[in-house]
mmCIF file as gemmi writes it, N, C-alpha and C atoms, coordinates in Angstrom:
data_model
loop_
_atom_site.group_PDB
_atom_site.id
_atom_site.type_symbol
_atom_site.label_atom_id
_atom_site.label_alt_id
_atom_site.label_comp_id
_atom_site.label_asym_id
_atom_site.label_entity_id
_atom_site.label_seq_id
_atom_site.pdbx_PDB_ins_code
_atom_site.Cartn_x
_atom_site.Cartn_y
_atom_site.Cartn_z
_atom_site.occupancy
_atom_site.B_iso_or_equiv
_atom_site.pdbx_formal_charge
_atom_site.auth_seq_id
_atom_site.auth_asym_id
_atom_site.pdbx_PDB_model_num
ATOM 1 N N . MET Axp A 1 ? 0.784 -0.741 0.355 1 0 ? 1 A 1
ATOM 2 C CA . MET Axp A 1 ? -0.667 -0.336 -0.478 1 0 ? 1 A 1
ATOM 3 C C . MET Axp A 1 ? 1.152 1.502 0.334 1 0 ? 1 A 1
ATOM 4 N N . LYS Axp A 2 ? 1.914 1.227 0.774 1 0 ? 2 A 1
ATOM 5 C CA . LYS Axp A 2 ? 2.354 2.154 0.907 1 0 ? 2 A 1
ATOM 6 C C . LYS Axp A 2 ? 3.418 2.963 -0.546 1 0 ? 2 A 1
ATOM 7 N N . LYS Axp A 3 ? 3.297 1.573 -1.533 1 0 ? 3 A 1
ATOM 8 C CA . LYS Axp A 3 ? 3.487 2.874 -3.047 1 0 ? 3 A 1
ATOM 9 C C . LYS Axp A 3 ? 2.824 2.578 -3.697 1 0 ? 3 A 1
ATOM 10 N N . LEU Axp A 4 ? 1.6 2.49 -3.06 1 0 ? 4 A 1
ATOM 11 C CA . LEU Axp A 4 ? 0.878 2.742 -4.34 1 0 ? 4 A 1
ATOM 12 C C . LEU Axp A 4 ? 0.094 3.808 -3.684 1 0 ? 4 A 1
ATOM 13 N N . ARG Axp A 5 ? 0.556 4.708 -2.083 1 0 ? 5 A 1
ATOM 14 C CA . ARG Axp A 5 ? 0.506 5.373 -1.86 1 0 ? 5 A 1
ATOM 15 C C . ARG Axp A 5 ? 1.642 6.823 -2.755 1 0 ? 5 A 1
ATOM 16 N N . GLN Axp A 6 ? 2.483 6.434 -3.167 1 0 ? 6 A 1
ATOM 17 C CA . GLN Axp A 6 ? 3.67 7.659 -3.349 1 0 ? 6 A 1
ATOM 18 C C . GLN Axp A 6 ? 3.155 7.543 -4.29 1 0 ? 6 A 1
ATOM 19 N N . ILE Axp A 7 ? 2.706 6.612 -6.003 1 0 ? 7 A 1
ATOM 20 C CA . ILE Axp A 7 ? 2.695 6.485 -7.006 1 0 ? 7 A 1
ATOM 21 C C . ILE Axp A 7 ? 2.196 7.326 -7.187 1 0 ? 7 A 1
ATOM 22 N N . ALA Axp A 8 ? 0.479 7.886 -6.014 1 0 ? 8 A 1
ATOM 23 C CA . ALA Axp A 8 ? -0.178 8.245 -5.826 1 0 ? 8 A 1
ATOM 24 C C . ALA Axp A 8 ? -0.379 9.882 -5.891 1 0 ? 8 A 1
ATOM 25 N N . ALA Axp A 9 ? 0.857 9.849 -4.686 1 0 ? 9 A 1
ATOM 26 C CA . ALA Axp A 9 ? 0.963 11.771 -4.704 1 0 ? 9 A 1
ATOM 27 C C . ALA Axp A 9 ? 2.295 12.098 -5.329 1 0 ? 9 A 1
ATOM 28 N N . TRP Axp A 10 ? 3.077 11.424 -6.339 1 0 ? 10 A 1
ATOM 29 C CA . TRP Axp A 10 ? 3.633 11.635 -7.561 1 0 ? 10 A 1
ATOM 30 C C . TRP Axp A 10 ? 2.732 12.317 -8.77 1 0 ? 10 A 1
ATOM 31 N N . ILE Axp A 11 ? 2.057 11.556 -9.168 1 0 ? 11 A 1
ATOM 32 C CA . ILE Axp A 11 ? 1.114 11.336 -9.456 1 0 ? 11 A 1
ATOM 33 C C . ILE Axp A 11 ? -0.112 12.865 -9.533 1 0 ? 11 A 1
ATOM 34 N N . GLY Axp A 12 ? -0.39 13.194 -8.168 1 0 ? 12 A 1
ATOM 35 C CA . GLY Axp A 12 ? -1.075 14.35 -7.734 1 0 ? 12 A 1
ATOM 36 C C . GLY Axp A 12 ? 0.176 15.496 -8.414 1 0 ? 12 A 1
ATOM 37 N N . ILE Axp A 13 ? 0.779 15.225 -7.834 1 0 ? 13 A 1
ATOM 38 C CA . ILE Axp A 13 ? 1.918 16.542 -7.592 1 0 ? 13 A 1
ATOM 39 C C . ILE Axp A 13 ? 2.412 17.126 -9.135 1 0 ? 13 A 1
ATOM 40 N N . ILE Axp A 14 ? 2.737 15.841 -10.125 1 0 ? 14 A 1
ATOM 41 C CA . ILE Axp A 14 ? 2.454 16.458 -11.37 1 0 ? 14 A 1
ATOM 42 C C . ILE Axp A 14 ? 1.172 17.263 -12.126 1 0 ? 14 A 1
ATOM 43 N N . VAL Axp A 15 ? 0.146 16.309 -11.688 1 0 ? 15 A 1
ATOM 44 C CA . VAL Axp A 15 ? -1.677 17.251 -12.297 1 0 ? 15 A 1
ATOM 45 C C . VAL Axp A 15 ? -1.183 18.259 -11.304 1 0 ? 15 A 1
ATOM 46 N N . VAL Axp A 16 ? -1.185 18.75 -10.314 1 0 ? 16 A 1
ATOM 47 C CA . VAL Axp A 16 ? -1.769 20.121 -10.174 1 0 ? 16 A 1
ATOM 48 C C . VAL Axp A 16 ? -0.378 21.276 -10.459 1 0 ? 16 A 1
ATOM 49 N N . VAL Axp A 17 ? 1.141 20.552 -10.662 1 0 ? 17 A 1
ATOM 50 C CA . VAL Axp A 17 ? 1.515 21.633 -11.264 1 0 ? 17 A 1
ATOM 51 C C . VAL Axp A 17 ? 1.181 21.84 -11.754 1 0 ? 17 A 1
ATOM 52 N N . GLY Axp A 18 ? 0.706 21.605 -13.941 1 0 ? 18 A 1
ATOM 53 C CA . GLY Axp A 18 ? 0.408 21.356 -14.791 1 0 ? 18 A 1
ATOM 54 C C . GLY Axp A 18 ? -1.011 22.235 -15.288 1 0 ? 18 A 1
ATOM 55 N N . LEU Axp A 19 ? -1.504 21.733 -13.536 1 0 ? 19 A 1
ATOM 56 C CA . LEU Axp A 19 ? -2.736 22.851 -13.867 1 0 ? 19 A 1
ATOM 57 C C . LEU Axp A 19 ? -2.666 23.904 -12.953 1 0 ? 19 A 1
ATOM 58 N N . VAL Axp A 20 ? -1.386 24.436 -12.559 1 0 ? 20 A 1
ATOM 59 C CA . VAL Axp A 20 ? -1.331 25.381 -12.087 1 0 ? 20 A 1
ATOM 60 C C . VAL Axp A 20 ? -0.41 26.39 -13.079 1 0 ? 20 A 1
ATOM 61 N N . ILE Axp A 21 ? 0.15 25.83 -14.122 1 0 ? 21 A 1
ATOM 62 C CA . ILE Axp A 21 ? 0.992 26.178 -15.202 1 0 ? 21 A 1
ATOM 63 C C . ILE Axp A 21 ? -0.326 26.927 -16.3 1 0 ? 21 A 1
ATOM 64 N N . ALA Axp A 22 ? -0.864 25.916 -15.656 1 0 ? 22 A 1
ATOM 65 C CA . ALA Axp A 22 ? -2.344 26.251 -17.119 1 0 ? 22 A 1
ATOM 66 C C . ALA Axp A 22 ? -2.841 27.357 -16.726 1 0 ? 22 A 1
ATOM 67 N N . THR Axp A 23 ? -2.452 27.795 -15.798 1 0 ? 23 A 1
ATOM 68 C CA . THR Axp A 23 ? -4.119 28.531 -14.995 1 0 ? 23 A 1
ATOM 69 C C . THR Axp A 23 ? -3.168 30.007 -15.268 1 0 ? 23 A 1
ATOM 70 N N . PHE Axp A 24 ? -2.288 30.063 -14.774 1 0 ? 24 A 1
ATOM 71 C CA . PHE Axp A 24 ? -1.172 31.409 -14.436 1 0 ? 24 A 1
ATOM 72 C C . PHE Axp A 24 ? -0.701 31.315 -16.706 1 0 ? 24 A 1
ATOM 73 N N . VAL Axp A 25 ? -0.889 30.181 -16.989 1 0 ? 25 A 1
ATOM 74 C CA . VAL Axp A 25 ? -0.487 31.2 -19.004 1 0 ? 25 A 1
ATOM 75 C C . VAL Axp A 25 ? -1.913 31.773 -19.119 1 0 ? 25 A 1
ATOM 76 N N . LEU Axp A 26 ? -3.101 30.477 -18.639 1 0 ? 26 A 1
ATOM 77 C CA . LEU Axp A 26 ? -4.528 31.802 -19.322 1 0 ? 26 A 1
ATOM 78 C C . LEU Axp A 26 ? -5.046 33.004 -18.607 1 0 ? 26 A 1
ATOM 79 N N . GLY Axp A 27 ? -4.896 33.057 -16.707 1 0 ? 27 A 1
ATOM 80 C CA . GLY Axp A 27 ? -4.293 33.975 -16.522 1 0 ? 27 A 1
ATOM 81 C C . GLY Axp A 27 ? -3.785 35.774 -16.997 1 0 ? 27 A 1
ATOM 82 N N . VAL Axp A 28 ? -2.246 34.999 -17.869 1 0 ? 28 A 1
ATOM 83 C CA . VAL Axp A 28 ? -1.734 36.236 -18.374 1 0 ? 28 A 1
ATOM 84 C C . VAL Axp A 28 ? -2.494 36.507 -19.829 1 0 ? 28 A 1
ATOM 85 N N . THR Axp A 29 ? -3.282 35.289 -20.052 1 0 ? 29 A 1
ATOM 86 C CA . THR Axp A 29 ? -3.408 35.736 -22.014 1 0 ? 29 A 1
ATOM 87 C C . THR Axp A 29 ? -4.409 36.48 -21.758 1 0 ? 29 A 1
ATOM 88 N N . GLY Axp A 30 ? -5.417 36.656 -20.612 1 0 ? 30 A 1
ATOM 89 C CA . GLY Axp A 30 ? -6.02 36.807 -20.496 1 0 ? 30 A 1
ATOM 90 C C . GLY Axp A 30 ? -7.591 36.237 -20.904 1 0 ? 30 A 1
ATOM 91 N N . SER Axp A 31 ? -7.285 35.673 -21.518 1 0 ? 31 A 1
ATOM 92 C CA . SER Axp A 31 ? -8.634 33.677 -20.995 1 0 ? 31 A 1
ATOM 93 C C . SER Axp A 31 ? -9.915 34.271 -20.435 1 0 ? 31 A 1
ATOM 94 N N . SER Axp A 32 ? -11.665 33.585 -21.033 1 0 ? 32 A 1
ATOM 95 C CA . SER Axp A 32 ? -12.33 33.557 -19.557 1 0 ? 32 A 1
ATOM 96 C C . SER Axp A 32 ? -12.495 32.217 -19.639 1 0 ? 32 A 1
ATOM 97 N N . LEU Axp A 33 ? -11.355 31.835 -19.542 1 0 ? 33 A 1
ATOM 98 C CA . LEU Axp A 33 ? -11.277 30.132 -18.981 1 0 ? 33 A 1
ATOM 99 C C . LEU Axp A 33 ? -10.096 29.117 -17.672 1 0 ? 33 A 1
ATOM 100 N N . THR Axp A 34 ? -9.847 30.753 -17.188 1 0 ? 34 A 1
ATOM 101 C CA . THR Axp A 34 ? -9.164 31.528 -15.916 1 0 ? 34 A 1
ATOM 102 C C . THR Axp A 34 ? -10.162 30.924 -15.199 1 0 ? 34 A 1
ATOM 103 N N . ILE Axp A 35 ? -10.787 31.707 -14.774 1 0 ? 35 A 1
ATOM 104 C CA . ILE Axp A 35 ? -11.09 31.088 -13.222 1 0 ? 35 A 1
ATOM 105 C C . ILE Axp A 35 ? -12.464 29.609 -13.035 1 0 ? 35 A 1
ATOM 106 N N . SER Axp A 36 ? -12.619 29 -14.817 1 0 ? 36 A 1
ATOM 107 C CA . SER Axp A 36 ? -12.773 27.625 -14.706 1 0 ? 36 A 1
ATOM 108 C C . SER Axp A 36 ? -11.206 26.893 -14.557 1 0 ? 36 A 1
ATOM 109 N N . MET Axp A 37 ? -10.751 27.477 -14.951 1 0 ? 37 A 1
ATOM 110 C CA . MET Axp A 37 ? -9.143 26.237 -14.603 1 0 ? 37 A 1
ATOM 111 C C . MET Axp A 37 ? -8.803 27.202 -12.742 1 0 ? 37 A 1
ATOM 112 N N . LEU Axp A 38 ? -8.927 27.221 -12.189 1 0 ? 38 A 1
ATOM 113 C CA . LEU Axp A 38 ? -9.212 27.43 -10.906 1 0 ? 38 A 1
ATOM 114 C C . LEU Axp A 38 ? -9.461 26.807 -9.872 1 0 ? 38 A 1
ATOM 115 N N . ILE Axp A 39 ? -10.84 27.011 -10.855 1 0 ? 39 A 1
ATOM 116 C CA . ILE Axp A 39 ? -11.385 25.645 -9.73 1 0 ? 39 A 1
ATOM 117 C C . ILE Axp A 39 ? -11.586 24.967 -10.191 1 0 ? 39 A 1
ATOM 118 N N . LEU Axp A 40 ? -10.383 23.896 -11.223 1 0 ? 40 A 1
ATOM 119 C CA . LEU Axp A 40 ? -10.266 22.018 -11.534 1 0 ? 40 A 1
ATOM 120 C C . LEU Axp A 40 ? -9.213 22.647 -10.419 1 0 ? 40 A 1
ATOM 121 N N . THR Axp A 41 ? -8.327 23.846 -10.596 1 0 ? 41 A 1
ATOM 122 C CA . THR Axp A 41 ? -6.615 22.926 -9.379 1 0 ? 41 A 1
ATOM 123 C C . THR Axp A 41 ? -6.96 23.006 -8.422 1 0 ? 41 A 1
ATOM 124 N N . MET Axp A 42 ? -8.176 24.14 -7.414 1 0 ? 42 A 1
ATOM 125 C CA . MET Axp A 42 ? -9.098 22.834 -6.276 1 0 ? 42 A 1
ATOM 126 C C . MET Axp A 42 ? -9.581 22.086 -5.594 1 0 ? 42 A 1
ATOM 127 N N . GLY Axp A 43 ? -10.495 21.39 -7.305 1 0 ? 43 A 1
ATOM 128 C CA . GLY Axp A 43 ? -11.017 20.472 -7.082 1 0 ? 43 A 1
ATOM 129 C C . GLY Axp A 43 ? -10.393 19.308 -7.806 1 0 ? 43 A 1
ATOM 130 N N . VAL Axp A 44 ? -9.27 19.809 -8.228 1 0 ? 44 A 1
ATOM 131 C CA . VAL Axp A 44 ? -8.271 18.233 -8.817 1 0 ? 44 A 1
ATOM 132 C C . VAL Axp A 44 ? -7.809 18.355 -6.959 1 0 ? 44 A 1
ATOM 133 N N . SER Axp A 45 ? -7.075 18.722 -6.818 1 0 ? 45 A 1
ATOM 134 C CA . SER Axp A 45 ? -6.614 19.244 -5.226 1 0 ? 45 A 1
ATOM 135 C C . SER Axp A 45 ? -7.166 18.03 -4.41 1 0 ? 45 A 1
ATOM 136 N N . ILE Axp A 46 ? -8.287 18.841 -4.123 1 0 ? 46 A 1
ATOM 137 C CA . ILE Axp A 46 ? -9.333 18.282 -3.221 1 0 ? 46 A 1
ATOM 138 C C . ILE Axp A 46 ? -9.549 16.34 -3.389 1 0 ? 46 A 1
ATOM 139 N N . ILE Axp A 47 ? -9.489 16.11 -4.571 1 0 ? 47 A 1
ATOM 140 C CA . ILE Axp A 47 ? -9.99 14.669 -4.564 1 0 ? 47 A 1
ATOM 141 C C . ILE Axp A 47 ? -8.973 13.693 -4.224 1 0 ? 47 A 1
ATOM 142 N N . LEU Axp A 48 ? -7.597 14.361 -5.094 1 0 ? 48 A 1
ATOM 143 C CA . LEU Axp A 48 ? -6.774 14.223 -4.977 1 0 ? 48 A 1
ATOM 144 C C . LEU Axp A 48 ? -6.163 13.454 -3.371 1 0 ? 48 A 1
ATOM 145 N N . TRP Axp A 49 ? -6.285 14.765 -2.416 1 0 ? 49 A 1
ATOM 146 C CA . TRP Axp A 49 ? -6.316 14.687 -1.207 1 0 ? 49 A 1
ATOM 147 C C . TRP Axp A 49 ? -7.166 13.285 0.192 1 0 ? 49 A 1
ATOM 148 N N . VAL Axp A 50 ? -7.864 13.46 -0.908 1 0 ? 50 A 1
ATOM 149 C CA . VAL Axp A 50 ? -8.827 12.448 -0.29 1 0 ? 50 A 1
ATOM 150 C C . VAL Axp A 50 ? -8.476 10.458 -0.082 1 0 ? 50 A 1
ATOM 151 N N . LEU Axp A 51 ? -8.116 10.854 -1.168 1 0 ? 51 A 1
ATOM 152 C CA . LEU Axp A 51 ? -8.033 9.489 -2.543 1 0 ? 51 A 1
ATOM 153 C C . LEU Axp A 51 ? -6.565 9.145 -1.481 1 0 ? 51 A 1
ATOM 154 N N . LEU Axp A 52 ? -5.247 9.828 -0.611 1 0 ? 52 A 1
ATOM 155 C CA . LEU Axp A 52 ? -4.23 9.998 -0.37 1 0 ? 52 A 1
ATOM 156 C C . LEU Axp A 52 ? -5.625 8.742 0.613 1 0 ? 52 A 1
ATOM 157 N N . TRP Axp A 53 ? -5.669 10.327 1.581 1 0 ? 53 A 1
ATOM 158 C CA . TRP Axp A 53 ? -6.689 9.563 3.215 1 0 ? 53 A 1
ATOM 159 C C . TRP Axp A 53 ? -6.831 8.64 2.788 1 0 ? 53 A 1
ATOM 160 N N . PHE Axp A 54 ? -7.966 7.859 1.862 1 0 ? 54 A 1
ATOM 161 C CA . PHE Axp A 54 ? -8.866 7.237 1.821 1 0 ? 54 A 1
ATOM 162 C C . PHE Axp A 54 ? -7.779 6.237 2.396 1 0 ? 54 A 1
ATOM 163 N N . ILE Axp A 55 ? -6.323 5.993 1.485 1 0 ? 55 A 1
ATOM 164 C CA . ILE Axp A 55 ? -5.752 5.207 1.221 1 0 ? 55 A 1
ATOM 165 C C . ILE Axp A 55 ? -4.486 4.36 2.54 1 0 ? 55 A 1
ATOM 166 N N . ARG Axp A 56 ? -4.718 5.439 2.81 1 0 ? 56 A 1
ATOM 167 C CA . ARG Axp A 56 ? -4.429 5.776 4.165 1 0 ? 56 A 1
ATOM 168 C C . ARG Axp A 56 ? -4.837 4.774 5.246 1 0 ? 56 A 1
ATOM 169 N N . ILE Axp A 57 ? -6.141 5.411 5.599 1 0 ? 57 A 1
ATOM 170 C CA . ILE Axp A 57 ? -7.078 4.735 6.052 1 0 ? 57 A 1
ATOM 171 C C . ILE Axp A 57 ? -6.902 3.318 6.136 1 0 ? 57 A 1
ATOM 172 N N . LEU Axp A 58 ? -7.356 2.83 4.437 1 0 ? 58 A 1
ATOM 173 C CA . LEU Axp A 58 ? -6.817 1.154 4.504 1 0 ? 58 A 1
ATOM 174 C C . LEU Axp A 58 ? -6.015 1.247 4.878 1 0 ? 58 A 1
ATOM 175 N N . GLU Axp A 59 ? -4.606 1.509 4.445 1 0 ? 59 A 1
ATOM 176 C CA . GLU Axp A 59 ? -3.404 1.216 5.346 1 0 ? 59 A 1
ATOM 177 C C . GLU Axp A 59 ? -3.619 0.927 6.16 1 0 ? 59 A 1
ATOM 178 N N . ASN Axp A 60 ? -4.026 2.051 7.494 1 0 ? 60 A 1
ATOM 179 C CA . ASN Axp A 60 ? -3.836 1.048 8.932 1 0 ? 60 A 1
ATOM 180 C C . ASN Axp A 60 ? -4.533 -0.404 9.228 1 0 ? 60 A 1
ATOM 181 N N . ARG Axp A 61 ? -6.717 0.571 8.639 1 0 ? 61 A 1
ATOM 182 C CA . ARG Axp A 61 ? -6.866 -1.135 8.363 1 0 ? 61 A 1
ATOM 183 C C . ARG Axp A 61 ? -5.854 -2.331 8.583 1 0 ? 61 A 1
ATOM 184 N N . SER Axp A 62 ? -5.805 -2.319 7.24 1 0 ? 62 A 1
ATOM 185 C CA . SER Axp A 62 ? -5.012 -3.432 6.752 1 0 ? 62 A 1
ATOM 186 C C . SER Axp A 62 ? -3.958 -4.02 8.423 1 0 ? 62 A 1
ATOM 187 N N . ASN Axp A 63 ? -3.4 -3.464 8.92 1 0 ? 63 A 1
ATOM 188 C CA . ASN Axp A 63 ? -2.435 -2.851 9.665 1 0 ? 63 A 1
ATOM 189 C C . ASN Axp A 63 ? -3.099 -3.223 10.644 1 0 ? 63 A 1
ATOM 190 N N . GLY Axp A 64 ? -3.773 -3.317 11.364 1 0 ? 64 A 1
ATOM 191 C CA . GLY Axp A 64 ? -4.087 -3.691 12.918 1 0 ? 64 A 1
ATOM 192 C C . GLY Axp A 64 ? -5.429 -4.479 12.353 1 0 ? 64 A 1
ATOM 193 N N . GLU Axp A 65 ? -5.924 -4.981 11.428 1 0 ? 65 A 1
ATOM 194 C CA . GLU Axp A 65 ? -6.313 -6.858 11.226 1 0 ? 65 A 1
ATOM 195 C C . GLU Axp A 65 ? -5.117 -7.397 10.961 1 0 ? 65 A 1
ATOM 196 N N . GLY Axp A 66 ? -4.512 -7.291 10.781 1 0 ? 66 A 1
ATOM 197 C CA . GLY Axp A 66 ? -3.041 -8.222 10.711 1 0 ? 66 A 1
ATOM 198 C C . GLY Axp A 66 ? -2.206 -8.443 12.092 1 0 ? 66 A 1
ATOM 199 N N . GLN Axp A 67 ? -2.232 -7.466 13.11 1 0 ? 67 A 1
ATOM 200 C CA . GLN Axp A 67 ? -1.686 -6.72 14.531 1 0 ? 67 A 1
ATOM 201 C C . GLN Axp A 67 ? -2.795 -8.412 15.135 1 0 ? 67 A 1
ATOM 202 N N . GLU Axp A 68 ? -4.258 -7.619 15.252 1 0 ? 68 A 1
ATOM 203 C CA . GLU Axp A 68 ? -5.538 -8.914 16.022 1 0 ? 68 A 1
ATOM 204 C C . GLU Axp A 68 ? -4.778 -10.434 15.598 1 0 ? 68 A 1
ATOM 205 N N . ASP Axp A 69 ? -5.081 -10.943 14.713 1 0 ? 69 A 1
ATOM 206 C CA . ASP Axp A 69 ? -4.598 -11.925 14.048 1 0 ? 69 A 1
ATOM 207 C C . ASP Axp A 69 ? -3.711 -12.95 15.106 1 0 ? 69 A 1
ATOM 208 N N . THR Axp A 70 ? -2.171 -11.713 15.275 1 0 ? 70 A 1
ATOM 209 C CA . THR Axp A 70 ? -0.732 -11.853 14.996 1 0 ? 70 A 1
ATOM 210 C C . THR Axp A 70 ? -1.528 -12.716 17.354 1 0 ? 70 A 1
ATOM 211 N N . GLU Axp A 71 ? -2.081 -11.673 17.812 1 0 ? 71 A 1
ATOM 212 C CA . GLU Axp A 71 ? -2.175 -11.83 19.2 1 0 ? 71 A 1
ATOM 213 C C . GLU Axp A 71 ? -2.866 -13.311 19.815 1 0 ? 71 A 1
ATOM 214 N N . LYS Axp A 72 ? -4.086 -13.53 18.634 1 0 ? 72 A 1
ATOM 215 C CA . LYS Axp A 72 ? -4.787 -13.732 18.114 1 0 ? 72 A 1
ATOM 216 C C . LYS Axp A 72 ? -4.111 -15.233 18.278 1 0 ? 72 A 1
ATOM 217 N N . LYS Axp A 73 ? -2.836 -15.815 18.102 1 0 ? 73 A 1
ATOM 218 C CA . LYS Axp A 73 ? -2.41 -16.205 17.46 1 0 ? 73 A 1
ATOM 219 C C . LYS Axp A 73 ? -1.595 -17.039 19.099 1 0 ? 73 A 1
ATOM 220 N N . GLU Axp A 74 ? -1.081 -16.53 19.238 1 0 ? 74 A 1
ATOM 221 C CA . GLU Axp A 74 ? -0.198 -16.117 20.465 1 0 ? 74 A 1
ATOM 222 C C . GLU Axp A 74 ? -1.008 -16.087 21.386 1 0 ? 74 A 1
């Protein structure tokens, strides 16, 4: 799960940086899509944060279940 979380984090960083650059370029050129790109950038950032948070919860849950199994065997 740690590897999955790292891959998701790197993909998220690349996507968010790309969106920020695109938003900046659209803002400088005066495009009407600037506000839409700002909203998209915030939305993607929040979705990625929730995804990484959910992966961390699943990871902790699977670790917790594994510890209970070893306690039962001892």
